[in-house]
C-alpha positions as CSV (number, residue, x, y, z in Angstrom):
1,M,-10.4,-25.5,0.7
2,I,-7.4,-25.1,-1.5
3,L,-7.2,-23.0,-4.6
4,Y,-4.5,-24.2,-7.0
5,T,-3.2,-21.3,-9.0
6,D,0.0,-19.3,-9.6
7,A,1.1,-15.7,-9.3
8,T,0.5,-14.6,-12.8
9,T,-2.8,-16.2,-13.9
10,P,-5.6,-13.6,-13.9
11,F,-8.2,-16.3,-13.7
12,G,-6.8,-17.5,-10.4
13,R,-6.3,-13.9,-9.3
14,K,-10.0,-13.1,-9.7
15,C,-10.9,-16.0,-7.4
16,I,-8.5,-14.9,-4.8
17,V,-9.7,-11.3,-4.9
18,A,-13.3,-12.6,-4.6
19,A,-12.4,-14.6,-1.5
20,L,-10.6,-11.6,0.0
21,E,-13.5,-9.3,-0.7
22,R,-16.0,-11.7,0.9
23,D,-13.7,-12.8,3.7
24,I,-13.9,-16.5,2.7
25,P,-11.3,-18.7,4.3
26,L,-9.2,-20.2,1.5
27,A,-5.7,-21.7,1.2
28,E,-3.8,-20.7,-2.0
29,R,-1.3,-23.1,-3.4
30,F,1.0,-22.3,-6.4
31,I,1.2,-25.1,-8.9
32,K,3.8,-25.6,-11.7
33,L,1.8,-27.0,-14.6
34,S,4.9,-28.4,-16.3
35,E,5.3,-30.6,-13.2
36,P,1.7,-31.2,-12.1
37,G,2.1,-34.4,-10.1
38,V,-1.0,-35.2,-8.1
39,F,-2.6,-32.0,-9.3
40,L,-3.9,-34.0,-12.2
41,E,-6.2,-35.7,-9.7
42,I,-7.7,-32.3,-8.9
43,N,-8.0,-31.2,-12.5
44,P,-7.3,-33.8,-15.2
45,L,-7.2,-30.9,-17.8
46,N,-4.1,-29.6,-16.0
47,Q,-5.4,-26.0,-15.9
48,I,-5.6,-23.4,-13.2
49,P,-7.4,-22.2,-11.2
50,A,-8.9,-25.3,-9.6
51,L,-10.6,-25.5,-6.2
52,F,-10.2,-28.5,-4.0
53,V,-13.2,-28.5,-1.6
54,E,-13.0,-32.0,-0.1
55,T,-12.2,-35.5,-1.4
56,G,-14.4,-36.1,-4.4
57,K,-15.3,-32.4,-4.8
58,C,-13.1,-30.3,-7.0
59,Y,-14.3,-27.4,-9.1
60,F,-12.5,-25.7,-12.0
61,D,-13.1,-22.8,-14.3
62,S,-12.9,-19.5,-12.6
63,D,-16.5,-18.6,-13.2
64,V,-17.7,-21.9,-11.6
65,I,-15.5,-21.1,-8.6
66,L,-17.0,-17.6,-8.3
67,E,-20.5,-19.1,-8.2
68,F,-19.4,-21.7,-5.6
69,L,-17.8,-18.9,-3.5
70,D,-21.2,-17.2,-3.5
71,T,-22.6,-20.1,-1.5
72,L,-20.1,-19.5,1.3
73,H,-21.0,-16.0,2.5
74,D,-24.0,-13.8,3.5
75,N,-22.8,-10.5,2.0
76,Q,-23.8,-9.1,-1.4
77,P,-23.5,-11.8,-4.0
78,L,-20.7,-11.8,-6.5
79,I,-23.2,-12.6,-9.2
80,P,-26.5,-10.8,-8.4
81,Q,-29.6,-12.7,-9.3
82,N,-31.5,-9.6,-10.3
83,A,-29.0,-8.9,-13.0
84,K,-27.6,-12.4,-13.5
85,F,-27.3,-12.4,-17.3
86,E,-26.0,-8.9,-17.6
87,S,-23.3,-9.7,-15.0
88,K,-22.3,-13.0,-16.7
89,T,-22.1,-11.3,-20.1
90,A,-19.8,-8.6,-18.6
91,I,-17.7,-11.3,-17.0
92,H,-17.5,-13.1,-20.3
93,L,-16.3,-9.9,-22.0
94,A,-13.5,-9.5,-19.4
95,N,-12.6,-13.2,-19.7
96,C,-12.2,-12.8,-23.4
97,I,-10.0,-9.8,-23.0
98,I,-7.8,-11.9,-20.7
99,E,-7.8,-14.8,-23.1
100,S,-6.9,-12.6,-26.1
101,T,-4.1,-11.0,-24.2
102,L,-2.8,-14.4,-23.1
103,L,-3.0,-15.8,-26.7
104,R,-1.1,-12.7,-28.0
105,T,1.6,-13.2,-25.4
106,M,2.0,-16.9,-26.4
107,E,2.1,-16.1,-30.1
108,L,4.8,-13.5,-29.6
109,R,6.9,-16.1,-27.6
110,R,7.0,-18.4,-30.7
111,P,10.1,-18.1,-33.0
112,K,9.7,-14.9,-35.0
113,A,9.5,-16.8,-38.3
114,E,6.5,-18.8,-37.0
115,Q,4.5,-15.9,-35.7
116,S,1.3,-14.8,-37.4
117,K,1.1,-11.0,-37.6
118,S,-2.5,-11.2,-38.7
119,F,-3.4,-13.3,-35.7
120,V,-1.7,-10.9,-33.3
121,S,-3.5,-8.0,-35.0
122,H,-6.8,-9.8,-34.7
123,L,-6.2,-10.3,-30.9
124,E,-5.1,-6.7,-30.4
125,A,-8.2,-5.4,-32.2
126,R,-10.4,-7.7,-30.0
127,V,-8.8,-6.3,-26.8
128,T,-9.3,-2.8,-28.0
129,R,-12.9,-3.3,-28.9
130,G,-13.6,-5.0,-25.6
131,I,-12.1,-2.2,-23.6
132,K,-14.1,0.3,-25.7
133,S,-17.3,-1.6,-24.7
134,M,-16.2,-1.6,-21.1
135,E,-15.7,2.2,-21.3
136,N,-19.2,2.7,-22.8
137,N,-20.9,0.6,-20.2
138,R,-19.0,1.7,-17.0
139,R,-21.5,3.8,-15.2
140,E,-22.1,2.6,-11.6
141,K,-20.1,3.7,-8.6
142,I,-18.0,1.3,-6.6
143,G,-19.8,-0.1,-3.6
144,D,-18.5,-1.6,-0.3
145,F,-18.4,-5.1,-1.9
146,L,-17.0,-5.7,-5.4
147,S,-19.1,-7.8,-7.7
148,G,-17.8,-10.6,-9.7
149,E,-18.1,-8.5,-12.8
150,E,-16.1,-5.6,-11.2
151,I,-13.4,-8.0,-10.0
152,T,-13.1,-9.7,-13.4
153,T,-13.0,-6.4,-15.3
154,A,-10.4,-5.0,-13.0
155,V,-8.2,-8.1,-13.2
156,A,-8.6,-8.1,-17.0
157,L,-7.4,-4.5,-17.2
158,S,-4.5,-5.3,-14.9
159,Y,-3.5,-8.2,-17.1
160,V,-3.6,-6.0,-20.2
161,D,-1.3,-3.6,-18.4
162,F,1.0,-6.5,-17.4
163,R,1.2,-8.4,-20.7
164,F,0.1,-5.9,-23.5
165,F,0.0,-2.1,-23.1
166,Q,-1.2,0.7,-20.9
167,D,-2.3,3.1,-23.6
168,W,-5.9,2.0,-23.4
169,R,-6.3,4.8,-20.8
170,K,-6.1,7.4,-23.6
171,T,-9.5,6.5,-25.0
172,A,-11.1,5.2,-21.8
173,P,-11.1,8.1,-19.2
174,T,-14.1,6.8,-17.3
175,L,-12.7,3.3,-17.1
176,E,-9.2,4.7,-16.2
177,K,-10.7,6.6,-13.2
178,W,-12.7,3.6,-12.1
179,Y,-9.8,1.2,-12.5
180,A,-7.5,3.4,-10.4
181,E,-10.0,3.4,-7.5
182,I,-10.4,-0.4,-7.8
183,S,-6.7,-1.0,-7.9
184,S,-6.2,0.8,-4.6
185,R,-8.2,-1.8,-2.7
186,K,-6.1,-4.2,-0.6
187,S,-7.5,-7.2,-2.4
188,M,-6.1,-5.9,-5.6
189,R,-2.8,-4.5,-4.2
190,I,-1.7,-7.7,-2.6
191,T,-2.5,-10.0,-5.5
192,V,-0.5,-8.3,-8.2
193,P,1.0,-10.8,-10.8
194,T,4.5,-9.9,-9.8
195,R,4.1,-11.3,-6.3
196,E,6.3,-14.2,-5.3
197,K,4.2,-16.2,-2.9
198,P,0.5,-16.9,-2.0
199,V,-1.4,-14.3,0.0
200,L,-3.9,-16.8,1.5
201,G,-3.0,-19.6,4.0
202,R,-5.2,-22.1,5.7
203,R,-6.3,-19.6,8.3
204,G,-6.8,-16.7,5.9
205,M,-4.4,-13.9,5.1
206,E,-0.7,-14.8,5.3
207,S,1.6,-12.5,7.3
């Protein structure tokens, strides 16, 4: 299997972290979306991440990929069936924080005269509310295997740090402590968005 992604996409990162946490063999390949080439045969939408499983089988959307990865291991599921809807809702919350942070970044890259201050404020308020909800609902301890919700939440917070601000910690002490512990895991440390190359090769971890 090959996961098409790049270094900075948080959606691709959560799939890589999930594969690392469950020891699922997976090759990671960076793709330049401005020059997609044959990648358009993998995902005609020209979006990452996308997972090539075999000829005729390609999956895209990071949540779809997480669910597929859950069929490839015998450890604790990424998305537990006994709390399926709670887990998916929490994943959606984290996804929306990622998307809002990304949209804010893209808006601020436009010429200053074309930027919408109200749109940026709307996105920043959404991120702040989302993190507040995460803080209010972060209760359980971290287990031996990260869940899909934990992975997506941690990746979302990392992306906010990377593209927006780090002051969220001032109003989220429980989340701050939890995130610090999650961030120390190898799967998170080696997949930071500042990395320059893939961390997974065809036989697993790259040297």
